[in-house]
C-alpha positions as CSV (number, residue, x, y, z in Angstrom):
1,M,-36.4,-22.7,69.5
2,K,-39.6,-23.9,71.0
3,K,-39.4,-24.5,74.8
4,N,-39.4,-28.1,75.7
5,M,-38.6,-28.0,79.4
6,G,-41.2,-27.6,82.2
7,S,-40.7,-25.9,85.5
8,A,-40.0,-29.0,87.5
9,D,-37.3,-30.1,85.0
10,R,-35.7,-26.7,85.1
11,I,-35.7,-26.6,88.9
12,I,-34.2,-30.1,89.2
13,R,-31.4,-29.1,86.7
14,I,-30.6,-25.9,88.7
15,L,-30.4,-27.9,92.0
16,L,-28.1,-30.6,90.4
17,A,-25.9,-27.8,89.1
18,A,-25.6,-26.4,92.6
19,V,-24.7,-29.8,94.0
20,F,-22.1,-30.3,91.3
21,A,-20.6,-26.9,92.0
22,Y,-20.5,-27.6,95.8
23,L,-18.8,-31.0,95.2
24,Y,-16.2,-29.4,93.0
25,F,-15.5,-26.2,94.8
26,G,-15.7,-27.9,98.2
27,G,-12.8,-30.2,97.1
28,I,-14.9,-33.4,97.4
29,V,-14.6,-34.3,93.7
30,T,-11.4,-33.2,92.0
31,G,-9.5,-33.8,88.8
32,T,-11.1,-34.9,85.6
33,W,-14.4,-35.9,87.2
34,G,-14.6,-32.6,88.9
35,L,-14.2,-30.7,85.7
36,V,-16.8,-33.0,84.0
37,L,-19.3,-32.1,86.8
38,V,-18.6,-28.4,86.5
39,I,-19.1,-28.5,82.7
40,L,-22.3,-30.6,83.1
41,G,-23.5,-28.2,85.7
42,G,-22.9,-25.2,83.4
43,V,-24.9,-27.0,80.6
44,F,-27.7,-27.6,83.1
45,V,-27.8,-24.0,84.1
46,L,-27.7,-22.8,80.5
47,T,-30.5,-25.1,79.3
48,S,-32.6,-24.2,82.3
49,L,-32.3,-20.5,81.6
50,I,-33.2,-21.0,78.0
51,G,-35.9,-23.6,78.6
52,F,-34.7,-25.7,75.7
53,C,-32.8,-29.0,75.9
54,P,-31.2,-30.0,72.6
55,L,-31.2,-33.7,73.5
56,Y,-35.0,-33.7,74.0
57,A,-35.6,-32.4,70.4
58,P,-34.6,-35.4,68.3
59,F,-36.7,-37.7,70.5
60,G,-39.7,-35.4,70.6
61,I,-39.6,-35.2,74.4
62,S,-41.2,-32.3,76.1
63,T,-41.7,-31.8,79.9
64,C,-43.8,-28.6,79.3
65,Q,-47.4,-28.8,80.4
66,S,-49.7,-28.6,77.3
67,R,-51.9,-25.6,77.3
68,K,-55.5,-26.1,76.2
69,A,-57.4,-23.1,74.9
């Protein structure tokens, strides 16, 4: 897998995952919507750690900065 996520994209995803966790574990969002947020937050953390977003690949999207030699 070639990385297709830049640093800013990864940081934003981690921050969103933290907000989702706070909303769920703080009891602000519960039920089905809470579980959806927790799962989405988990996906955000996983893709941030790997640096690859599977939804970007089919569309050719990359937020990585291009390196020029």
